[in-house]
N, C-alpha and C positions, 0 to 999 in steps of 0.2 A: 916747873912742870905745866903743860900744852891743853886749855879748854878743849874737853870732848867737846865733837857734834856727832848729835845724833839728829836722825830723824823728826820729824818736825812731829808723828805721831805716833812712838818712842816720847819725846819730849815730854809729849802732853798729857800720855801714862805718868810718867815717873810727875811731873810735876801733880795733879794727879791728884797723887801717893799723897806728896807732901804738901802741898796743902789744904791734905786729905775734907774732897772730894771730893764724893763718893759719883754725887752726879758726872762729874766730868770724868772718872775712873769708866765709870759704864760706857756712856756716850762715846767714850774712841774706838772701841768695839763695832765689829760688823755684827753687823744682827743674829750672826749661826757663830764666832767667835770666842775663845772658851778661852780658862787659862788653868792647866794639866802645872800640877804642881805636886812634884815625885810622883808621878804616873797617878795623882788624880785628878779626874778632869770636872771644871766646872764649866758649864755651856748653858748659852746665847745669854739675855740682859739678867737674869732672874741670875743662874748659876753665878756669869761675871760677880755681881754684886753680893752674895753670899757668901762669897768669893773673899771680896773686900771688907766687908762684914766682918767676919770671924780672923782672917790672918793682915789682913792690911789697915786697910784703914777704919777699918773699928776697933782695932791689937795699940797705934800708934806708930804707924810702922813711918819710918822714914827711912829711903832710897838714895843710895848713895855710887852714882856712879862711876867705876871706876877704868872701867876702860871698854870700848867695842873695835866694830868694827863689819862693815853692812857691805855684802853684796850681794844686787839683784832687792828682791822684798825681804831681805832677808839681813834684819842685823843679832848679834850675839853681843854680851856684854859682860864680863865680871860685873859685880855689887856690894855693895854692906848692906845688909837689912839691920834694923833695931827694930826691936817689939816686943808686945810681951807676950807673943811667943815662938821667935825667932829671936836670933841673936849674932851674925854673922855673917861671912861670904857667900856666894849664889855664882854660879851663871845662869843667864837666860839668855832664850833665842827670842825671838820677838816674828814673826812675817807679818805681815806690812799688806791688804787689800784695798789697792787704792788710796782713798789719806782716812783709812782705819785700818786698825789692828784682828785681825784674822786668828792670834790664835800669840802666847805669850809662853816660857814653856823654860820649869826650870827643872836640869831632870834631876836625882838626882844624884849624890856627893859620893859614889863611893871612892 
């Protein structure tokens, strides 16, 4: 299996989750960046930190990128997730603005 290559900004966010580094996670986003998790939006540094605390880093999350495709400023991934909140696979959509993440969306998987 070949190794996946993600844009550096996206890789930094994945690494921050897996390293349990909340500061690096929040820093990966633009000042008005947001996480949209199944339609629940957490915006700005306070919202992004809140999601990290409740659903990701604070829940002991580990994220494994299974596939990735980048076109322009958008990267779509399929990832495995293991935490005290959710275990399974999901899709993720990152929109990058400069060297930061403008949004990370986990769409509902129906």
